[in-house]
N, C-alpha and C positions, 0 to 999 in steps of 0.2 A: 285781964289777959285777952280773951276773945269772947265774942257774944254769939257763937253758933255752936250747935251740937253736932259733933262729928258722927255719932251714931245715927242721928236723924239724916245727915247727908248721905251716909252709906245706904240707909233705907230708901231714900229717894232714888238713888242710882239703881238699886235692886228692883224697884217698882217701875223703872223706866228702862229695863233691859233691852227692849226693841230699839231704843235710840242709842244705847251703848253699843249694840251690835252694828247699827247703821254707821255710827261714828268710826268704829273699828274698820268696817268695810271701806269707808271713804278714805280715812287717813292712812291705812295700811296700803290701800290701792294707790294713793299718791306716793307713798314711800317706794312701792314696787315700781311705779312709773319712773321715779328718779333713778333707781338702781338700773332698770332695764335700758332706759334711754342713755344713761351715762355709759353703760357697758357697750351698747350698740355704737355709740359715738366713738368710744375708744377703739372698738374693733375696726370700724371704718378707717379711723386715723392710722391704726397699726398697719392696715393693708396698704394704704396710700404711702405710708412711711417706708414700706418695703422697697420703694424706688431709690431710697438713699441709704446712708450708713446707719449703724445702730443708734447713734445719738439722734439723728434726724427721725428715725422711726419712733423712738421713745417720746420725743417732743410732739410728733404728730398724734400719737396715741393720747397724750395728755390733753392736747387742744381739742381732739375729737371728743373725748369724754367731757371736757368743759362745755363744748358746744351742745352736747346732748343734755347735760344738766341745765344749761341756760335756757334751752328750748322748752324743756318741761316747766321750768319756773315761769317762763313767759306765758305759757298756756294757762297755768294755774292762776296766774295773776288776774287774768280776765274771767276766771271762774269763781273768784273769791266771793262775789256778792251772792251767787247762787248757793254756795256752801253755807254762808251765813243764813240765808233764807230757808233752805230746805233742811239743814242739819241743826245748826246752833239754835235758831229761833224756835223751831219746833220742839226741841228738847226743853228749852226754857219754858215754853207754854205748858207742857205737861207737868213740869216740876212746880210751877206756880199753882196750878189747879190742885195738885196733891197737897201743897202747903195750905190751901184753902179748905182742905178736907173733902174735896170732891173725889168721886170714884172714877178711875181711868181704866179703859179697856186695855187688854194686852195684845201682843202680836201686831199684825199689820194695821188693825183698827186703831191702835194708839197713834201710829204715825199719820194715818189719814185724818184723825181728829185734830192732831196738832197742826197739820198742814192747813186744814180748813180754818183753824183759829188764827193762824198767822196771816192768812190771806184776808180774813175778816177784819183784822186790826190794822194791817199795814198795806194791803193792796199788792202792788207788784214788788218784785225783788229789788229793783233799782231804788224804789222809795225807801225801803228798809235800810239799804246800804247807805244811802245819802244821809238818813237820820243818824245812823250809827257813826258815820264819819264826823258829822256835826257835833254829836254828843261827845266824842273823844276829844275834840278841841276844847269844849267847855270843861270837861273833867280836868284837863291839863291846867286850865285857868283856876279851877277850884284848888287843885293841888298847889299851884303857885301862890295863891292867897294864904293858904295855911303855912307854907314854907316861909313866906315873907315875914311873918311875925317873929320867927326865930332869928332871922337875919338882922333884926334891929337890936338884938341883945348885945350889950357891950362886954362880950366874953372873948378872951383871946383864942384865936383859932376857930371861932364859930363859923366863919365863912368857908374855910376848908372842909369843916365837918358837914356843913349844909350842902356842899357840892356832892358829897357822898350820899347824903340823905335824898337829894333830888334824883340822883341816878337810880337809887333803890326804889323810890316811890314811883318813878316812871315805869319801872318794871312791875311794881306791885299793883298798880291800878289798871293793868292791862285787861282785866275782865269786868271792870266796873260798868263799862258801857253796856254790857249784856244785861246787867241788873237794871239799868235805867230803861232799857227796852222792855223789860219784864213788867214795868209799872203799868203799861198800857193794857196788858192782859190782866193784871191784878185788879185794875179799876174798871175793866171792860170799856175803856175809852175807844171811840171810833175816830178820834182826831189824834193820830200818833205824834204830830208835831207839838200840839198843846200838852199832851201827856208827857212827852220828853222834857218839855220846859218845866212843868210842875215837879217832875221827878228829880230834875237837876237842882232845883231850889231846895227841895227836901234833903237831897244828898249834901248840898253845901252846908246847911245848918246842922248836919250831923257828920260833917267831914272828918273831924278828929277821930271819932269812934270808927268810922268806916275805913279810914286809912290805917288805923291800928289793925283791924281785922284783915285788910288786904295785905298788910306787911307780913303778918303771921302766915297767911296762906301762900304768899310768895316764897317764904322760907321753906314751907313744907313741900310745895309742888316742885320748886327748882332744886331743892335738896334731893328729893326722890328722883328727879330727872337726871341729876349727876350720877347717882348710884346706878340707875338703869343704863346710862351711857357707858360707865366703867364696865358693867357686866356684859355689854354688847360689843365692846371693842374687839375682843378675841374672835368671836364667830364672824363679825363683820369683816375683819381683816382676812380671815380664811376665805370668805366669799370673794373678796377683792382680788385675791391671787389668781382666780379663774379668769380675770379680765386681762386682755393683752396689755402689757406695759404698766399694769397697776402695781401698787405696793401698799405700804403702811398708811400713807396719806389717804388713799382711796378708802381704806378700811375705816379710818377715823371719820371720814365724811359719811360713810354708810351708817356707822354707829350713831352719829349725830342725827341723821335722818330718821332712823328707827326709834331713837329715844324721843325725838320730836313727835313722831306718830303716836307713841304710847302716851305722851303727855297730853296731846290734843284729844285723843280718844277717851282717856280714862281720868287723868288727873285734872284736866280743865273742867269737865262737868262736875267733879267733886268740889272744886273750888267755887264754881258758880252756885252750887247747892248751898254751900256755906255762906256765901255773900248774900244770897237771897234771904236766908234766915236773918242775918245780921241787919240787912236793910229794912225789911218789913217790920222787924221788931223795933228798930230805932224810930221809924216814922209813924208808928201806930198812934193814932189819935192826934197827930200834928197837922197843922195847916202851914202852907208856904209863908215864910217870913218875908214881908216886903223889904226889910233891910238887906237880906241876903239876895233878894231879886235885884235890888239896886246895885249891889256889889258886882253881881254877875253881868249886869247890863254894862257897867263901866269896864270890867276886866276882860270881857270876851265879846268880840263882834259876832261870833257864831251864835252866842246866846240870843242876840237881837234877831238873827236870822230865823231862829225858831219861832219867834213871835210873828214875824212876817209870813212864814210858811203856814203857821197855824191859822192865821186869819184868812189865807187864800185857799186852804185845803178843801177840796171837794171830794168826798169819798165816792169811789167807784166800786161798788160791791162786786165780788167775783161770783160767777154763776155756780161754781162748785164749792163756794165757801160754806154753803149749808146754812141752817138756821142757828148756828152757834151764837149764843148770846144775843139773839135778835132783840131781846128786851133792852139791850144796852143802847139802842138807838138814841134814847133821850140823853145819853152822856156823850154824844158825839163831839161836842165842843168843849169837853172838860178841860180845864186848865188849872 
């Protein structure tokens, strides 16, 4: 079925409550920004639309709200690498250390420790973000390799079925990249590019089991997200009626935003905690398989980029990274 312990994942979340609180503040802050900017845009559009008839005013309110929503989305697009760096990666760092049996402080000290760890492993935010984007491309290649085997089966309708499988798996592997990033912290590697390359080979040779776990988690998290969305539709629609020219459609959009915030703040870290357990359990005692490394070299140009980046990586330690894992210097070129 699956190879993670749900109780253990909940325990990890409880032990990392400072990060859960931080995620809630960040993602609900984003949701609030969407709602406020959409409302302000709709209000401005409604005011401008007063120069025309009712139809023109309603249209102006709609486009004003859309402009406010789009402006917020644009700003957040440029902030996405810092959210990954300061929120997601830090949370992963403390969960990895807890899985290793280490003692983690509570409160602000936990966040400070995690931030220092992330800086020590990855350097700057743009480096972590670039690694993450590269890793996502390789994960898609691994998923394609596993899917390709089924496509060769001489079974009627298998191609149509595999289209559905591909769509679902693309959804399911959405958090696997964060698990790959966790490998650098798990091994105390100071060369994040080499670490990502090794982690991807290990993922590839355990891809079937990892995809099964990811699929179960996708069903759980998205199923709960749908339930949350349904529960939020009524209050979100009531909120939307306070906006000029808004109606049911705006309420549905607000419910989607709030459901997304809850998913990102609470359900996603739960899923990551489960995947971390499954991954480290699967690779325990294993070494990278040269055959899988060759497959990935052939299937993904991004995998080859990891090797080039690893060879040219020069670590630039951060002054405030602290002495975290200083003994790991000898593993800086781990691959």
